[in-house]
VOVEX-617631 format. One record per atom (N, C-alpha, C, O, CB): x, y, z negated; residue in one letter. Coordinates in steps of 0.001 Angstrom, whole numbers, plus 500000, padded with zeros to 6 digits. Glycine has a CB too. Layout:
<pts>
<pt x="X" y="Y" z="Z" resn="A"/>
...
</pts>
This chain:
<pts>
<pt x="415114" y="277002" z="388007" resn="M"/>
<pt x="414637" y="275700" z="387583" resn="M"/>
<pt x="415438" y="274626" z="388327" resn="M"/>
<pt x="415691" y="274729" z="389527" resn="M"/>
<pt x="413104" y="275550" z="387845" resn="M"/>
<pt x="415822" y="273604" z="387579" resn="T"/>
<pt x="416513" y="272448" z="388149" resn="T"/>
<pt x="415660" y="271214" z="387902" resn="T"/>
<pt x="415126" y="271020" z="386810" resn="T"/>
<pt x="417943" y="272274" z="387534" resn="T"/>
<pt x="415540" y="270381" z="388937" resn="R"/>
<pt x="414751" y="269149" z="388824" resn="R"/>
<pt x="415570" y="268015" z="389419" resn="R"/>
<pt x="415898" y="268028" z="390605" resn="R"/>
<pt x="413359" y="269283" z="389547" resn="R"/>
<pt x="415896" y="267034" z="388584" resn="L"/>
<pt x="416650" y="265869" z="389034" resn="L"/>
<pt x="415828" y="264613" z="388786" resn="L"/>
<pt x="415213" y="264462" z="387731" resn="L"/>
<pt x="418021" y="265780" z="388313" resn="L"/>
<pt x="415822" y="263724" z="389753" resn="E"/>
<pt x="415133" y="262448" z="389581" resn="E"/>
<pt x="416118" y="261401" z="389105" resn="E"/>
<pt x="417307" y="261456" z="389419" resn="E"/>
<pt x="414460" y="261999" z="390893" resn="E"/>
<pt x="415608" y="260444" z="388342" resn="A"/>
<pt x="416437" y="259364" z="387813" resn="A"/>
<pt x="415561" y="258139" z="387598" resn="A"/>
<pt x="414340" y="258241" z="387477" resn="A"/>
<pt x="417140" y="259786" z="386487" resn="A"/>
<pt x="416202" y="256988" z="387552" resn="V"/>
<pt x="415510" y="255747" z="387224" resn="V"/>
<pt x="415823" y="255430" z="385771" resn="V"/>
<pt x="416988" y="255372" z="385378" resn="V"/>
<pt x="415938" y="254569" z="388178" resn="V"/>
<pt x="414773" y="255224" z="384969" resn="F"/>
<pt x="414970" y="254938" z="383547" resn="F"/>
<pt x="415489" y="253513" z="383400" resn="F"/>
<pt x="414815" y="252565" z="383804" resn="F"/>
<pt x="413644" y="255134" z="382742" resn="F"/>
<pt x="416687" y="253350" z="382823" resn="R"/>
<pt x="417356" y="252060" z="382818" resn="R"/>
<pt x="417526" y="251409" z="381439" resn="R"/>
<pt x="418202" y="250384" z="381343" resn="R"/>
<pt x="418678" y="252216" z="383434" resn="R"/>
<pt x="416949" y="251955" z="380386" resn="D"/>
<pt x="417028" y="251281" z="379090" resn="D"/>
<pt x="416152" y="250030" z="379166" resn="D"/>
<pt x="414982" y="250116" z="379540" resn="D"/>
<pt x="416572" y="252232" z="377912" resn="D"/>
<pt x="416703" y="248885" z="378816" resn="R"/>
<pt x="415986" y="247621" z="379032" resn="R"/>
<pt x="414689" y="247501" z="378236" resn="R"/>
<pt x="413848" y="246663" z="378560" resn="R"/>
<pt x="416882" y="246471" z="378680" resn="R"/>
<pt x="414512" y="248324" z="377197" resn="Y"/>
<pt x="413290" y="248269" z="376387" resn="Y"/>
<pt x="412339" y="249416" z="376687" resn="Y"/>
<pt x="411358" y="249604" z="375967" resn="Y"/>
<pt x="413643" y="248279" z="374917" resn="Y"/>
<pt x="412604" y="250171" z="377715" resn="G"/>
<pt x="411773" y="251323" z="378022" resn="G"/>
<pt x="412105" y="252479" z="377084" resn="G"/>
<pt x="413105" y="252444" z="376367" resn="G"/>
<pt x="410285" y="250957" z="377920" resn="G"/>
<pt x="411266" y="253489" z="377100" resn="L"/>
<pt x="411506" y="254667" z="376258" resn="L"/>
<pt x="410926" y="254405" z="374873" resn="L"/>
<pt x="409749" y="254664" z="374622" resn="L"/>
<pt x="410877" y="255956" z="376890" resn="L"/>
<pt x="411755" y="253897" z="373989" resn="H"/>
<pt x="411369" y="253538" z="372629" resn="H"/>
<pt x="411868" y="254624" z="371669" resn="H"/>
<pt x="412566" y="255537" z="372109" resn="H"/>
<pt x="411941" y="252137" z="372236" resn="H"/>
<pt x="411538" y="254560" z="370386" resn="P"/>
<pt x="411909" y="255639" z="369466" resn="P"/>
<pt x="413409" y="255964" z="369411" resn="P"/>
<pt x="413775" y="257138" z="369346" resn="P"/>
<pt x="411449" y="255284" z="368100" resn="P"/>
<pt x="414264" y="254970" z="369436" resn="R"/>
<pt x="415704" y="255265" z="369363" resn="R"/>
<pt x="416188" y="255974" z="370628" resn="R"/>
<pt x="416969" y="256922" z="370548" resn="R"/>
<pt x="416508" y="253966" z="369150" resn="R"/>
<pt x="415731" y="255520" z="371785" resn="S"/>
<pt x="416149" y="256194" z="373018" resn="S"/>
<pt x="415549" y="257601" z="373088" resn="S"/>
<pt x="416192" y="258523" z="373589" resn="S"/>
<pt x="415729" y="255368" z="374258" resn="S"/>
<pt x="414324" y="257771" z="372590" resn="A"/>
<pt x="413714" y="259103" z="372547" resn="A"/>
<pt x="414523" y="260031" z="371648" resn="A"/>
<pt x="414715" y="261203" z="371972" resn="A"/>
<pt x="412256" y="259019" z="372051" resn="A"/>
<pt x="414998" y="259507" z="370519" resn="M"/>
<pt x="415815" y="260319" z="369615" resn="M"/>
<pt x="417111" y="260753" z="370302" resn="M"/>
<pt x="417526" y="261904" z="370167" resn="M"/>
<pt x="416133" y="259534" z="368323" resn="M"/>
<pt x="417745" y="259852" z="371029" resn="R"/>
<pt x="418988" y="260201" z="371735" resn="R"/>
<pt x="418737" y="261239" z="372818" resn="R"/>
<pt x="419544" y="262152" z="372994" resn="R"/>
<pt x="419624" y="258949" z="372355" resn="R"/>
<pt x="417637" y="261119" z="373543" resn="L"/>
<pt x="417306" y="262122" z="374555" resn="L"/>
<pt x="417002" y="263470" z="373917" resn="L"/>
<pt x="417402" y="264514" z="374432" resn="L"/>
<pt x="416115" y="261661" z="375392" resn="L"/>
<pt x="416292" y="263442" z="372793" resn="T"/>
<pt x="415967" y="264674" z="372072" resn="T"/>
<pt x="417247" y="265369" z="371593" resn="T"/>
<pt x="417375" y="266587" z="371711" resn="T"/>
<pt x="415039" y="264370" z="370871" resn="T"/>
<pt x="418187" y="264595" z="371058" resn="Q"/>
<pt x="419466" y="265159" z="370617" resn="Q"/>
<pt x="420237" y="265746" z="371786" resn="Q"/>
<pt x="420814" y="266827" z="371668" resn="Q"/>
<pt x="420310" y="264094" z="369920" resn="Q"/>
<pt x="420252" y="265048" z="372908" resn="A"/>
<pt x="420967" y="265549" z="374087" resn="A"/>
<pt x="420322" y="266839" z="374592" resn="A"/>
<pt x="421031" y="267786" z="374934" resn="A"/>
<pt x="420982" y="264483" z="375209" resn="A"/>
<pt x="418997" y="266889" z="374643" resn="A"/>
<pt x="418298" y="268095" z="375100" resn="A"/>
<pt x="418552" y="269264" z="374146" resn="A"/>
<pt x="418665" y="270410" z="374581" resn="A"/>
<pt x="416782" y="267826" z="375219" resn="A"/>
<pt x="418640" y="268973" z="372851" resn="G"/>
<pt x="418866" y="270007" z="371850" resn="G"/>
<pt x="420239" y="270645" z="371914" resn="G"/>
<pt x="420459" y="271699" z="371316" resn="G"/>
<pt x="418663" y="269441" z="370502" resn="G"/>
<pt x="421162" y="270027" z="372626" resn="A"/>
<pt x="422518" y="270572" z="372750" resn="A"/>
<pt x="422587" y="271721" z="373758" resn="A"/>
<pt x="423627" y="272363" z="373900" resn="A"/>
<pt x="423487" y="269468" z="373161" resn="A"/>
<pt x="421484" y="271977" z="374451" resn="F"/>
<pt x="421465" y="273013" z="375482" resn="F"/>
<pt x="420467" y="274103" z="375131" resn="F"/>
<pt x="419531" y="273877" z="374364" resn="F"/>
<pt x="421127" y="272408" z="376848" resn="F"/>
<pt x="420670" y="275283" z="375695" resn="H"/>
<pt x="419765" y="276408" z="375458" resn="H"/>
<pt x="418529" y="276354" z="376347" resn="H"/>
<pt x="417498" y="276937" z="376013" resn="H"/>
<pt x="420495" y="277716" z="375683" resn="H"/>
<pt x="418626" y="275665" z="377465" resn="S"/>
<pt x="417529" y="275609" z="378427" resn="S"/>
<pt x="416343" y="274821" z="377896" resn="S"/>
<pt x="416478" y="273966" z="377020" resn="S"/>
<pt x="418007" y="274999" z="379726" resn="S"/>
<pt x="415184" y="275130" z="378446" resn="R"/>
<pt x="413987" y="274340" z="378181" resn="R"/>
<pt x="414111" y="273056" z="378994" resn="R"/>
<pt x="414455" y="273104" z="380175" resn="R"/>
<pt x="412669" y="275134" z="378545" resn="R"/>
<pt x="413840" y="271924" z="378386" resn="V"/>
<pt x="414014" y="270630" z="379051" resn="V"/>
<pt x="412731" y="269818" z="378909" resn="V"/>
<pt x="412180" y="269688" z="377815" resn="V"/>
<pt x="415228" y="269850" z="378456" resn="V"/>
<pt x="412265" y="269275" z="380033" resn="S"/>
<pt x="411112" y="268400" z="379991" resn="S"/>
<pt x="411370" y="267183" z="380878" resn="S"/>
<pt x="412234" y="267195" z="381755" resn="S"/>
<pt x="409835" y="269150" z="380437" resn="S"/>
<pt x="410598" y="266146" z="380620" resn="V"/>
<pt x="410689" y="264908" z="381388" resn="V"/>
<pt x="409324" y="264663" z="382006" resn="V"/>
<pt x="408304" y="264687" z="381316" resn="V"/>
<pt x="411144" y="263693" z="380493" resn="V"/>
<pt x="409314" y="264428" z="383309" resn="E"/>
<pt x="408070" y="264072" z="384000" resn="E"/>
<pt x="408045" y="262563" z="384152" resn="E"/>
<pt x="408969" y="261966" z="384703" resn="E"/>
<pt x="407954" y="264784" z="385398" resn="E"/>
<pt x="406985" y="261958" z="383661" resn="G"/>
<pt x="406829" y="260517" z="383773" resn="G"/>
<pt x="406468" y="260115" z="385186" resn="G"/>
<pt x="406268" y="260976" z="386044" resn="G"/>
<pt x="405775" y="260020" z="382806" resn="G"/>
<pt x="406380" y="258812" z="385443" resn="P"/>
<pt x="406047" y="258340" z="386789" resn="P"/>
<pt x="404650" y="258766" z="387248" resn="P"/>
<pt x="404362" y="258770" z="388445" resn="P"/>
<pt x="406152" y="256834" z="386838" resn="P"/>
<pt x="403788" y="259122" z="386302" resn="D"/>
<pt x="402439" y="259575" z="386652" resn="D"/>
<pt x="402371" y="261086" z="386873" resn="D"/>
<pt x="401300" y="261626" z="387151" resn="D"/>
<pt x="401460" y="259176" z="385560" resn="D"/>
<pt x="403526" y="261777" z="386750" resn="G"/>
<pt x="403578" y="263220" z="386990" resn="G"/>
<pt x="403331" y="264085" z="385772" resn="G"/>
<pt x="403498" y="265302" z="385835" resn="G"/>
<pt x="402597" y="263574" z="388019" resn="G"/>
<pt x="402929" y="263468" z="384648" resn="R"/>
<pt x="402714" y="264265" z="383431" resn="R"/>
<pt x="404057" y="264717" z="382873" resn="R"/>
<pt x="405061" y="264018" z="383013" resn="R"/>
<pt x="401927" y="263451" z="382360" resn="R"/>
<pt x="404074" y="265877" z="382248" resn="S"/>
<pt x="405297" y="266457" z="381710" resn="S"/>
<pt x="405325" y="266329" z="380191" resn="S"/>
<pt x="404310" y="266513" z="379519" resn="S"/>
<pt x="405423" y="267929" z="382126" resn="S"/>
<pt x="406518" y="266009" z="379658" resn="F"/>
<pt x="406705" y="265811" z="378221" resn="F"/>
<pt x="407910" y="266613" z="377750" resn="F"/>
<pt x="408942" y="266643" z="378419" resn="F"/>
<pt x="406885" y="264307" z="377887" resn="F"/>
<pt x="407778" y="267255" z="376610" resn="D"/>
<pt x="408849" y="268056" z="376028" resn="D"/>
<pt x="409995" y="267145" z="375593" resn="D"/>
<pt x="409801" y="266263" z="374756" resn="D"/>
<pt x="408324" y="268886" z="374827" resn="D"/>
<pt x="411181" y="267349" z="376153" resn="A"/>
<pt x="412330" y="266499" z="375837" resn="A"/>
<pt x="412917" y="266786" z="374460" resn="A"/>
<pt x="413805" y="266062" z="374009" resn="A"/>
<pt x="413400" y="266675" z="376885" resn="A"/>
<pt x="412438" y="267826" z="373786" resn="R"/>
<pt x="412915" y="268111" z="372430" resn="R"/>
<pt x="411964" y="267554" z="371367" resn="R"/>
<pt x="412156" y="267783" z="370173" resn="R"/>
<pt x="413084" y="269620" z="372238" resn="R"/>
<pt x="410950" y="266831" z="371805" resn="S"/>
<pt x="409977" y="266247" z="370888" resn="S"/>
<pt x="409996" y="264727" z="371033" resn="S"/>
<pt x="409581" y="264181" z="372055" resn="S"/>
<pt x="408552" y="266809" z="371157" resn="S"/>
<pt x="410482" y="264061" z="369998" resn="M"/>
<pt x="410564" y="262610" z="370027" resn="M"/>
<pt x="409175" y="261990" z="370208" resn="M"/>
<pt x="409017" y="261044" z="370980" resn="M"/>
<pt x="411217" y="262090" z="368741" resn="M"/>
<pt x="408191" y="262506" z="369517" resn="I"/>
<pt x="406830" y="261972" z="369614" resn="I"/>
<pt x="406279" y="262157" z="371022" resn="I"/>
<pt x="405621" y="261264" z="371556" resn="I"/>
<pt x="405907" y="262655" z="368591" resn="I"/>
<pt x="406543" y="263298" z="371615" resn="S"/>
<pt x="406099" y="263546" z="372979" resn="S"/>
<pt x="406731" y="262536" z="373935" resn="S"/>
<pt x="406043" y="261977" z="374790" resn="S"/>
<pt x="406445" y="264982" z="373406" resn="S"/>
<pt x="408024" y="262303" z="373798" resn="L"/>
<pt x="408717" y="261360" z="374678" resn="L"/>
<pt x="408202" y="259931" z="374511" resn="L"/>
<pt x="407976" y="259233" z="375499" resn="L"/>
<pt x="410213" y="261400" z="374407" resn="L"/>
<pt x="408018" y="259498" z="373272" resn="V"/>
<pt x="407533" y="258141" z="373030" resn="V"/>
<pt x="406131" y="257961" z="373621" resn="V"/>
<pt x="405799" y="256889" z="374127" resn="V"/>
<pt x="407522" y="257832" z="371517" resn="V"/>
<pt x="405324" y="259000" z="373556" resn="S"/>
<pt x="403967" y="258912" z="374084" resn="S"/>
<pt x="403920" y="258865" z="375612" resn="S"/>
<pt x="402867" y="258600" z="376193" resn="S"/>
<pt x="403157" y="260082" z="373593" resn="S"/>
<pt x="405049" y="259119" z="376260" resn="A"/>
<pt x="405088" y="259128" z="377728" resn="A"/>
<pt x="404883" y="257743" z="378324" resn="A"/>
<pt x="404448" y="257628" z="379470" resn="A"/>
<pt x="406409" y="259692" z="378208" resn="A"/>
<pt x="405186" y="256697" z="377575" resn="G"/>
<pt x="404992" y="255339" z="378070" resn="G"/>
<pt x="405916" y="254965" z="379224" resn="G"/>
<pt x="405537" y="254180" z="380092" resn="G"/>
<pt x="403578" y="255167" z="378501" resn="G"/>
<pt x="407110" y="255513" z="379237" resn="I"/>
<pt x="408061" y="255236" z="380312" resn="I"/>
<pt x="408677" y="253858" z="380112" resn="I"/>
<pt x="409114" y="253510" z="379015" resn="I"/>
<pt x="409163" y="256320" z="380368" resn="I"/>
<pt x="408705" y="253084" z="381185" resn="R"/>
<pt x="409226" y="251713" z="381137" resn="R"/>
<pt x="410501" y="251589" z="381951" resn="R"/>
<pt x="410838" y="252461" z="382753" resn="R"/>
<pt x="408178" y="250719" z="381650" resn="R"/>
<pt x="411191" y="250502" z="381731" resn="T"/>
<pt x="412398" y="250208" z="382489" resn="T"/>
<pt x="412074" y="250201" z="383980" resn="T"/>
<pt x="411103" y="249581" z="384414" resn="T"/>
<pt x="413007" y="248853" z="382054" resn="T"/>
<pt x="412893" y="250895" z="384750" resn="G"/>
<pt x="412710" y="250942" z="386199" resn="G"/>
<pt x="411806" y="252055" z="386690" resn="G"/>
<pt x="411704" y="252275" z="387897" resn="G"/>
<pt x="412169" y="249656" z="386663" resn="G"/>
<pt x="411138" y="252772" z="385770" resn="D"/>
<pt x="410288" y="253889" z="386183" resn="D"/>
<pt x="411144" y="255030" z="386713" resn="D"/>
<pt x="412211" y="255327" z="386176" resn="D"/>
<pt x="409413" y="254375" z="385007" resn="D"/>
<pt x="410660" y="255662" z="387773" resn="R"/>
<pt x="411320" y="256851" z="388310" resn="R"/>
<pt x="410742" y="258062" z="387588" resn="R"/>
<pt x="409531" y="258285" z="387593" resn="R"/>
<pt x="411129" y="256969" z="389871" resn="R"/>
<pt x="411623" y="258836" z="386970" resn="I"/>
<pt x="411202" y="260023" z="386231" resn="I"/>
<pt x="411930" y="261239" z="386793" resn="I"/>
<pt x="412835" y="261108" z="387616" resn="I"/>
<pt x="411482" y="259864" z="384704" resn="I"/>
<pt x="411529" y="262409" z="386345" resn="A"/>
<pt x="412215" y="263644" z="386729" resn="A"/>
<pt x="412596" y="264391" z="385462" resn="A"/>
<pt x="411828" y="264447" z="384502" resn="A"/>
<pt x="411321" y="264533" z="387656" resn="A"/>
<pt x="413775" y="264955" z="385475" resn="I"/>
<pt x="414248" y="265803" z="384380" resn="I"/>
<pt x="414179" y="267231" z="384901" resn="I"/>
<pt x="414810" y="267568" z="385903" resn="I"/>
<pt x="415723" y="265412" z="383903" resn="I"/>
<pt x="413415" y="268060" z="384221" resn="V"/>
<pt x="413193" y="269430" z="384666" resn="V"/>
<pt x="413736" y="270370" z="383605" resn="V"/>
<pt x="413369" y="270281" z="382434" resn="V"/>
<pt x="411682" y="269705" z="384937" resn="V"/>
<pt x="414615" y="271272" z="384025" resn="T"/>
<pt x="415229" y="272208" z="383091" resn="T"/>
<pt x="415077" y="273631" z="383610" resn="T"/>
<pt x="415007" y="273872" z="384815" resn="T"/>
<pt x="416717" y="271868" z="382872" resn="T"/>
<pt x="415029" y="274559" z="382672" resn="E"/>
<pt x="414946" y="275961" z="383046" resn="E"/>
<pt x="415645" y="276796" z="381985" resn="E"/>
<pt x="415302" y="276739" z="380804" resn="E"/>
<pt x="413471" y="276407" z="383222" resn="E"/>
<pt x="416634" y="277575" z="382423" resn="G"/>
<pt x="417362" y="278427" z="381493" resn="G"/>
<pt x="418800" y="278626" z="381924" resn="G"/>
<pt x="419192" y="278268" z="383035" resn="G"/>
<pt x="417321" y="277841" z="380102" resn="G"/>
<pt x="419573" y="279203" z="381027" resn="E"/>
<pt x="420938" y="279604" z="381369" resn="E"/>
<pt x="421886" y="278444" z="381668" resn="E"/>
<pt x="422822" y="278609" z="382450" resn="E"/>
<pt x="421502" y="280410" z="380258" resn="E"/>
<pt x="421668" y="277292" z="381074" resn="D"/>
<pt x="422542" y="276135" z="381316" resn="D"/>
<pt x="421763" y="274960" z="381903" resn="D"/>
<pt x="422053" y="273799" z="381616" resn="D"/>
<pt x="423228" y="275704" z="380012" resn="D"/>
<pt x="420775" y="275282" z="382727" resn="E"/>
<pt x="419857" y="274270" z="383246" resn="E"/>
<pt x="420534" y="273175" z="384060" resn="E"/>
<pt x="420167" y="272008" z="383927" resn="E"/>
<pt x="418821" y="274927" z="384086" resn="E"/>
<pt x="421498" y="273510" z="384887" resn="A"/>
<pt x="422155" y="272494" z="385719" resn="A"/>
<pt x="422918" y="271493" z="384856" resn="A"/>
<pt x="422854" y="270285" z="385086" resn="A"/>
<pt x="423112" y="273159" z="386725" resn="A"/>
<pt x="423637" y="272006" z="383866" resn="D"/>
<pt x="424389" y="271122" z="382970" resn="D"/>
<pt x="423449" y="270239" z="382142" resn="D"/>
<pt x="423717" y="269055" z="381942" resn="D"/>
<pt x="425291" y="271951" z="382037" resn="D"/>
<pt x="422359" y="270820" z="381668" resn="A"/>
<pt x="421392" y="270056" z="380870" resn="A"/>
<pt x="420759" y="268951" z="381695" resn="A"/>
<pt x="420661" y="267813" z="381236" resn="A"/>
<pt x="420304" y="270979" z="380312" resn="A"/>
<pt x="420331" y="269271" z="382899" resn="A"/>
<pt x="419687" y="268274" z="383756" resn="A"/>
<pt x="420647" y="267137" z="384080" resn="A"/>
<pt x="420261" y="265968" z="384034" resn="A"/>
<pt x="419183" y="268924" z="385051" resn="A"/>
<pt x="421874" y="267463" z="384401" resn="E"/>
<pt x="422852" y="266426" z="384753" resn="E"/>
<pt x="423199" y="265561" z="383545" resn="E"/>
<pt x="423339" y="264346" z="383686" resn="E"/>
<pt x="424128" y="267065" z="385323" resn="E"/>
<pt x="423338" y="266147" z="382379" resn="A"/>
<pt x="423663" y="265376" z="381174" resn="A"/>
<pt x="422550" y="264376" z="380855" resn="A"/>
<pt x="422825" y="263219" z="380537" resn="A"/>
<pt x="423889" y="266321" z="379972" resn="A"/>
<pt x="421309" y="264816" z="380940" resn="L"/>
<pt x="420194" y="263907" z="380661" resn="L"/>
<pt x="420040" y="262862" z="381759" resn="L"/>
<pt x="419713" y="261710" z="381474" resn="L"/>
<pt x="418893" y="264694" z="380507" resn="L"/>
<pt x="420271" y="263247" z="383002" resn="R"/>
<pt x="420199" y="262275" z="384094" resn="R"/>
<pt x="421218" y="261159" z="383891" resn="R"/>
<pt x="420905" y="259981" z="384064" resn="R"/>
<pt x="420431" y="262966" z="385448" resn="R"/>
<pt x="422437" y="261538" z="383525" resn="Q"/>
<pt x="423478" y="260534" z="383293" resn="Q"/>
<pt x="423104" y="259603" z="382142" resn="Q"/>
<pt x="423311" y="258393" z="382225" resn="Q"/>
<pt x="424819" y="261216" z="383000" resn="Q"/>
<pt x="422556" y="260168" z="381077" resn="L"/>
<pt x="422150" y="259358" z="379930" resn="L"/>
<pt x="421049" y="258368" z="380314" resn="L"/>
<pt x="421104" y="257199" z="379931" resn="L"/>
<pt x="421671" y="260259" z="378784" resn="L"/>
<pt x="420069" y="258823" z="381058" resn="V"/>
<pt x="418952" y="257975" z="381499" resn="V"/>
<pt x="419448" y="256877" z="382423" resn="V"/>
<pt x="419071" y="255715" z="382271" resn="V"/>
<pt x="417875" y="258816" z="382210" resn="V"/>
<pt x="420290" y="257240" z="383378" resn="E"/>
<pt x="420798" y="256262" z="384346" resn="E"/>
<pt x="421745" y="255250" z="383698" resn="E"/>
<pt x="421876" y="254127" z="384184" resn="E"/>
<pt x="421515" y="256981" z="385487" resn="E"/>
<pt x="422408" y="255642" z="382598" resn="A"/>
<pt x="423326" y="254743" z="381897" resn="A"/>
<pt x="422592" y="253757" z="380973" resn="A"/>
<pt x="423183" y="252782" z="380509" resn="A"/>
<pt x="424326" y="255561" z="381087" resn="A"/>
<pt x="421318" y="254015" z="380712" resn="G"/>
<pt x="420548" y="253095" z="379883" resn="G"/>
<pt x="420286" y="253585" z="378484" resn="G"/>
<pt x="419814" y="252810" z="377652" resn="G"/>
<pt x="421239" y="251806" z="379808" resn="G"/>
<pt x="420564" y="254818" z="378189" resn="V"/>
<pt x="420326" y="255477" z="376901" resn="V"/>
<pt x="420911" y="254654" z="375745" resn="V"/>
<pt x="422016" y="254949" z="375290" resn="V"/>
<pt x="418812" y="255696" z="376684" resn="V"/>
<pt x="420210" y="253647" z="375270" resn="C"/>
<pt x="420672" y="252822" z="374146" resn="C"/>
<pt x="421016" y="251402" z="374550" resn="C"/>
<pt x="421982" y="250827" z="374050" resn="C"/>
<pt x="419624" y="252787" z="373072" resn="C"/>
<pt x="420234" y="250838" z="375449" resn="H"/>
<pt x="420371" y="249428" z="375850" resn="H"/>
<pt x="420378" y="249345" z="377367" resn="H"/>
<pt x="419318" y="249205" z="377976" resn="H"/>
<pt x="419218" y="248554" z="375258" resn="H"/>
<pt x="421541" y="249427" z="377991" resn="P"/>
<pt x="421578" y="249365" z="379463" resn="P"/>
<pt x="420895" y="248115" z="379996" resn="P"/>
<pt x="421079" y="247017" z="379471" resn="P"/>
<pt x="423021" y="249409" z="379961" resn="P"/>
<pt x="420116" y="248299" z="381029" resn="A"/>
<pt x="419372" y="247182" z="381637" resn="A"/>
<pt x="420285" y="246301" z="382467" resn="A"/>
<pt x="419830" y="245317" z="383050" resn="A"/>
<pt x="418229" y="247707" z="382510" resn="A"/>
</pts>
């Protein structure tokens, strides 16, 4: 299992378009990928609805948790996307 922390930097928070981009990025890997919100709840990174329901806002500290054969690469790819601002850099 790999767990990386990141600060969510999309200026509009985790909205449907940014959730779709995260879902697409997570889908490129074989590992199971989840996102832990600032409240510690875990959300499936391959489910756009799950991600949108997380209520993640700009500046929230989240964790990307991966498990599987390419977990390190998956965690780092999603961390970079989150830190870069997904769709709208802050």
